[in-house]
N, C-alpha and C positions, 0 to 999 in steps of 0.2 A: 504494500500500500504506500502510495507516495506521501511525502511529508506535506502537511497543510499548515501554513502559517496563519494564525488567526488575525483578523483585522485589528484587534486590540488585545494586549496581553498585560495583565495586572490592572492598574488604575483602580485598586481596591476590589471591585467586583462588577460584573455585568449589571447586577441589580442597582447599584449606586450610579453606574454610568447611564443607565436608562432613566432613572429617577432624577438624577442631577444632585450632586452633593449640596447640602444646605449651607447657607452662609455660616461662617464660623462664629461660635459664641465666645464671649470674652473669657480669658483665663481668670483664675482666682486672684482677686486684687490684693491679697495679703493675708496674714494670719487672722484667724477669727475663731469663734466658737459656735456650736450648733447643738441641737438635741441629738441629731443623727447625721453622721457623714457616711456616704456610700462611695466606695472606690470602684469605678467602672460604670460606664453608661451604655451597657448592652442590655439585653432582655432582663437579666437577673436584677441589675441595679435599678432599671427603670420600673419594672413591675413592683419591686420592693418599695420604691418611692411612691408609686401610684397608690398602692393599697394602704401604706402608712398614712399618706396625706388624706385619703378618703376616710380612714378610721379616726384620725386625730388631726384635724385641720390646723390646730394651733401649733403643731410641732414645726421647728425650723429644721429643714432637711437640706443638706448640701450634697450634691453629687459631683464628683471629680472625675474627669475623663482626660486621658493622655492626648488623644487626637480629636475625634468628634464622635458624638453619640452614634453607635452602630458601626464603628470602624472595624471592630473585630468580627468574631464569628456570627454575631447577630445580623450583620449586613452582608455576609458572604455565604451563608449556608445554603443547602439545597432546597429549603422551603418546605420541609416536612413537619407538620404539626401533628405529631403522632403520640400514641398512648404508651410507648415503651417504658418499662422500668429499667433504668440503666443498670447493666450488669445482670439482669434477669431476676425473677422472683425467687428461685429456689434457694439462693444464698441466704435469704432472710427467714426461711421456714423453721430451721432448726432452733434459732435463737428466739424467734418472736411468735411462732405458731402460724398455722395456715389462715385462721380467720383474720388476723391483722394484715397479713400479706394480701388477702382478698380485698380488704378495705383499701390498701395501697393501690391495687389495680383499678378499683372503682374510682378512686380519687384521680388517677391519671386519665381515665375515660372522661370524667367530668371536666378535667382541666382543658381538654380539647374544646369542649363546648363553651367553657368559660372564656377562653381567648376569643372565640368567635363572637360571644355575647358582648364583651367589652369593646372589641373593635367596632361592632355595629353601634353600640351605645355612644361611643366617643367620636363617631364619624370617621374612623380610620379605614380607608379603602385599600386593603392589601391583596385584593384579588383572590379572596379565600373561597375555595370550593371543597366541600367535604365529600370527596369521592372514595375515601377509604385507602387502605394500603394494600398493594398487590405485589406479591413476591413470586418470582418465576424460577423454574428449574429447566435446564437444557442439556443435561447429560445424566447418566445413571447414578453416579454418586450424589449429585445435587438432588435428584428425584427422591432418593432414599432419605437424604437429610430433610427434604421438604415434607415428606410424609411423616417422618418422626417428629419434626417441629410442629406440624399441624396437630398430631395426636397429643403432644405435650401441651399445646395451647388450649385445645378443647377440653383438657382436664380441669381448666379454670373457667367457670361459666361466664366470667366477666369479659373474656377476650372476644367472644362472638366470631371465632375464626371459621371460615369455610374452606375446605379442600376442594380444588377444582381439577377436573379432568383435563387432558390435553386439549380437547375441543372447546371446553368451557374457557380455558385460559386463553386460547387463541382468539376466541370471540370477544374477550374483554380487551386484551392488548396482544396484537399479533407479533410476538417475538419469534424470530426465526429459530426453528429447532426446539420449540417449547415441548417439554414432556409433561408439564403440569403446573399448577399454580396454587396460591393460597391468598385469601383476601379477608380483611376485616374492616368494619365500617368506621373505626375510631381514629381517623386520620384525615387531614385536609391539606391541600396544596395552597401555598401562598407565596407572595413576593416578600422576602424577609426584610429588605431595606424599607419598603413601604410601611411595614408593621413597626419597625424600630423608630423610623422617623416620626410616625404618628404618635407613638408612645412618648417620645421626647417632647414633642410639642404639647401633648396633653399634660404631662407632669409640670412643665414650665407654666402653663396656664393655670394650674392648680396652686401655684406658689412655691414650687420646689426650685431651689437655686442650682442651676446646672452650669458648671464651669468646664470649658473645654481647653485643649492645649495646656493641660495641667498634669504633669507626670508625678505620680506618687512614688516615692522611692522607698518608703518604709511605713508599715502599719504596726502600731504598738497599742498598748492599753490606752484607750480613750483619746487616741490622736492618729492623724494621718499626716505624714510629712511630705511636702512638695517643694519644688524649687521656688515657688512663689510665696511660701509660708506654710504654717502648720494649722490644721483645723482640729480643734479639741472638741470632743463630743462624748456624751454618755455612752453612745454606741457607735462602733465603727464596723461597717459592713464590707467585707471583702467580696467583690463580685467581678473578679478579674479573669476567671476561666483560663484560657490558654496562655495568658500573659502573666500568670501567677509566679512563674519561675523568675521573673525579673525583679520581684520584691525582695528586700533584704531578709535573709533567713529562710526563704521559701523556695530556694532553687531546686530542691528535690521533692517538693510537695506534689505537684501535678505535672506530668510530662506534656509539653505542647506538641500534639500530633498534627501533622500537616494533612490537609485534604484539598483536592483540586477539582475544578469543574471546567467544562466548556459549554458554550451555548451556541446552537446553530442559528442561521438566519431563520426568519419565519418560513415555515414549510407550506407548500402549495396544498390545496384541497385534495389533489390527486394523490399526493403522498400520504396524507392523513386517511384517505379512503383505504389504502393498503394496510396502514398500521392500526387503525381503529382508535382506541384510547379516548373514546368520546366521554367517558366518565371522569376524566381528569384525575384518575387515581395517581398516587405516588407509586414509583416502580423501583423494586429492588430485586436482587437475586440471591441464590444460595451459595455463591462462591465464597471461598475463605477470605480473599481480599475483595470484598463485595463492592458492587457499584450501587448508585442511587440516582434517580432521575425524576423529572416532572415535565409535563406539558405546560408551558408557560401561558400567561394571560394572552400573549400575542402569537401563540401557536409556534413557538420554537420548542426544541428539546434541550433542556439543561441536564447534563449528565456528569456525575462525579465519581471519584474514587481516590485511593490513597496517594498515588504518585510517589514522591520522595517522602516517606512517612515521618522522618525526624531529622533535625539538623543538630550537629554536634554542639554540646554545651547548652542545649535548650534554646537555641537562637530562634527568633521569630522574624518573619519578613516584614518589610515596611509597606509595600503596596500591592502584594498579591501576585507578583510576577511569577510565571510558571515555566519550568523547563520544557523545552520542545519535546523531549522524550515522553514526558507525562501527557502532553497534548496529543501526541501520536498514539499513545496507548489508549487514551479515552476515546479518541475518534475510532480506533479499531474496534473497541467494544460497541460503540454506537452503530457502526456499519454492520457488525456481526449480528446485532440485535435487529436492526432495521435496514436491510439492504437498499431500500428505496431512498435512504439518505446519503448514498455513496457520493453523489455530486453536490450535496448541500454545502454551502459555505459555512465555515466556523467563524462566528462574529466576535467571540470573546473567550478568553481563558483567564482564570484567576485561581488563587489559593488562599487559604486561611488556616488558623490553628484552633484546635479544640483541646480541652483539658482532659487528661487521662490519669486518674488515680491508679495506684499500684494494683488494686483489686478490681479495677474497671467499674466501680460502683459510685454513683453520684452521692453527694452528701449535703446536708443543710444543718446549721447548728448555731448555738450561741453559748459563750462562756460568760455567765453573769458576773463573775469576779473581775474580769478585765473589760467587759463590754464589747469584746470581739465577736463578731458574727461572720458567717461565711455561707456560701452556697456555690455549687459548681461541680466540676468533674463529670460533665454530662456525656462525654465520649460520643458526641454527635447527636444526642437526643434532646438538646437543650431548648428547642423552640417551644415545646410544651412544658417541659420540666421546669424551666426558669419561672414560668408563671406560678406553678405550685410552690416553688421555692420562695417567691416573693410573698405569697399569702402566708406561708409558714413562718417566714422571718417576721412578718408583721405581728403574728400572734405571739411569737417568742419575745420580741422586743417589748410589746405592750403588756407582757405577762398574762396573756389570755390562754389558759389551758383549753385546747380544742381537739377535735378529731384529727386535725392536721398535725399538731405537735406530738401526737402519739404514734405517728407512722414510723416504720422501722428504719428509715434512712436518716431520721433526725438524730443529730449528734453522733453519727457513725464515724468512727476513726479508722485510719488505715496507715500502714507503715510507709515511709518515704521510698522513692525510687533509689536504685543503686547510684553511686557516684560515677562520674566519667572516668575512664572511657567505657566502663562496663555498660552503662545505660545505652550509649550509642551502638556498641557492638551487639547488645542483646536485641534492641528494637530493629536494627537493620537486618540481623540474621533472621528474626522472626518473620518479617514481611517478605524476605527472600524465600523463606520456607513456604509461606502461604502462596506466593506467586508460583513457586515450583509445583506445589500440590495442585493448584488450579490448572496449570499447563498439562500435567500428566492426566488429570481427570478429563480435560477437554479433548485430549488426543487418544482416548480409548480406555483409560483405566475404569474398571467396572465398580470399584468400591472406593470409599473415602480414603485418601492418602494417609498412611500412618505418619508421614512427616507433619501434616496439619494437626493430627491428634497430639503429637508431642509438643508442637508449638503452642497449642491451646493450654496445655498443662503448665509449660514453662512461663508463658505470658501472664498467667493468672486468669485467663478467660474461661478455662475449663473448671467450673465449680463442682 
């Protein structure tokens, strides 16, 4: 397949390029005090500010952002508003019992609808379509994993998963070589930059102080330190997700995992006739190094995957520029899935980082002794989970015992990642193993590669 150079590479994301980056807000004018200071103006920080201000309008809430609201994963992700419990449900059952984990899954289902409700109530047009989440298999090992995953999901009544035959899957989205599919209704497609831009405008209108171009270097008990001054507050919320490693003392807390996307030009009706996808479902597969995609508001395909998973020393990019090899790999997946896109232009490529805890499980919590609160480690499921985190942090900060504060991810702690160079060596080797396993399965292996099974155990993904 010939190399295709996208019309635009980086520039934060296709979503922001399409929307237009908003005018920059002023930086912090100097040291000050507040009731609550939130570090990071992505989904987590903005949802937390939103629910806190709604619940207690008298609070002075300051949000600090290094670049602009939505600069990170919130403005770059694949636009999946889905009900996934990060890291899976099973890890919580032994310690917390099945009934509480079922409540967790119900809360995630409800969170999808809560985001849709607030967006409508606040007049945020993010192109939301609740078409569900569709997962496809296209070789024997993937089909086996798909059927096993469907059975596991169906053991939980809150998941509402349907296993689809080859014909049913093709009728929903015609992925070349489909062997079967799986679908559930608790997922919506959206434009992530439109959602985060709307949230930022909404919280500012509510009276939240949002300061951009203000880099926080250190978070400590009751204060956030920046180059423009220090904000002292009773509560300090860390909402920095994939950029957490840049904070003093937190270099090994969450690993910044890179994910990359490409977006095609708008596709003709004749192409969509061959593909289908009329329900605007989000699309994923059962590969070990999995892909994710959506049909955009203006009838493009945005498709993503890991690319270069990790940069040595937990480095993060500035503007989302993506290596040509990653672009080529994503386009190869696109054309393999949908041969009718072979001549489609690639309009944009971009990348971003997401936060990965050592056990791949998201967490939200508060230390009442220091006033330090946190949420994140979403491993790519943050579009919905950040909303649940914001509501949970609101209850924790306001001292309101609720059904949300009892969920098993609250105050979950995890050991740090290994130091360099072990961290880089391990993550690089793991994703090479996953890619090798996918290649062997795609070219004829009939069962799941043992290399992938070992990688799951070593990485902490195999619970």
